[in-house]
C-alpha positions in Angstrom: -16.2 33.2 -5.2 -17.9 34.5 -2.0 -16.3 36.3 0.8 -16.2 33.4 3.0 -14.3 31.5 0.6 -11.8 34.4 0.0 -11.3 34.7 3.8 -10.7 31.1 4.2 -8.3 31.1 1.3 -6.4 33.8 2.6 -6.2 32.2 5.9 -4.5 29.2 4.3 -2.0 31.2 2.4 0.8 31.0 5.3 0.1 27.3 5.4 0.6 27.0 1.8 3.8 29.0 2.0 5.1 26.8 4.7 4.3 23.7 2.7 5.9 25.1 -0.5 9.5 24.7 0.4 11.1 21.6 -0.6 13.3 21.3 2.5 10.1 21.7 4.7 8.4 19.0 2.7 11.5 16.9 3.4 11.2 17.5 7.2 7.5 16.7 7.1 8.1 13.5 5.2 11.0 12.4 7.4 8.7 13.1 10.6 6.0 11.1 8.9 8.3 8.0 8.8 10.3 8.4 12.0 8.8 10.9 14.6 9.7 12.1 17.0 13.1 13.2 16.2 15.5 15.8 17.5 17.1 18.6 15.3 20.2 16.7 15.2 18.5 13.4 14.1 16.6 15.5 11.3 20.0 17.0 10.3 21.7 13.6 10.0 19.0 12.7 7.5 18.8 15.7 5.4 21.5 17.9 3.6 20.9 21.1 5.4 22.9 22.5 8.4 21.5 22.4 11.9 20.8 26.1 11.9 18.8 25.9 8.7 16.9 22.9 10.0 16.0 25.0 13.2 14.8 27.8 10.9 12.5 25.5 9.0 11.3 23.8 12.0 10.4 27.2 13.6 8.2 28.1 10.4 6.6 24.5 10.6 5.9 25.2 14.2 4.6 28.7 13.5 1.9 27.1 11.2 1.3 24.2 13.7 2.5 21.7 11.4 5.0 20.3 14.0 4.9 20.1 17.8 7.9 20.3 20.1 8.2 18.2 23.4 11.0 18.8 25.7 12.4 15.7 27.4 15.2 16.5 29.7 17.8 18.4 27.6 16.3 17.0 24.4 13.8 18.6 22.2 11.7 16.3 20.1 9.7 17.4 17.0 6.5 15.5 15.8 4.0 16.1 13.1 0.9 17.9 14.2 -1.3 18.2 11.1 -4.8 18.5 13.1 -5.2 22.2 12.6 -4.0 22.3 8.9 -6.3 19.4 8.0 -9.3 21.1 9.5 -8.4 24.4 7.9 -7.8 22.9 4.3 -11.1 20.8 4.6 -13.0 24.1 5.3 -11.3 25.5 2.3 -12.3 22.6 0.1 -15.9 22.4 1.5 -16.4 26.2 1.2 -15.1 26.1 -2.6 -17.2 23.3 -3.5 -20.3 24.9 -2.2 -19.4 28.0 -4.2 -19.1 26.0 -7.4 -22.4 24.1 -7.1 
């Protein structure tokens, strides 16, 4: 594997780590079905506590997998997969080129 592929793979590691957790996967799937949602609405649909949901949402936000919109006193979370999709496509394309 070339250096470019290695660099892109390394850039994807935090994304892979964020996506590897089953609770974060549940949050992503829930938002895919019913976005936008507040922390309380997410908590009502999952078995985690509100602080745990907030912790997982922070990790997902840090990896730009969810976005946050403030409406009055409410904070709404939605999926934001564009950056992750671009990064993963770049990884796949680079690895495919390396394997030709």
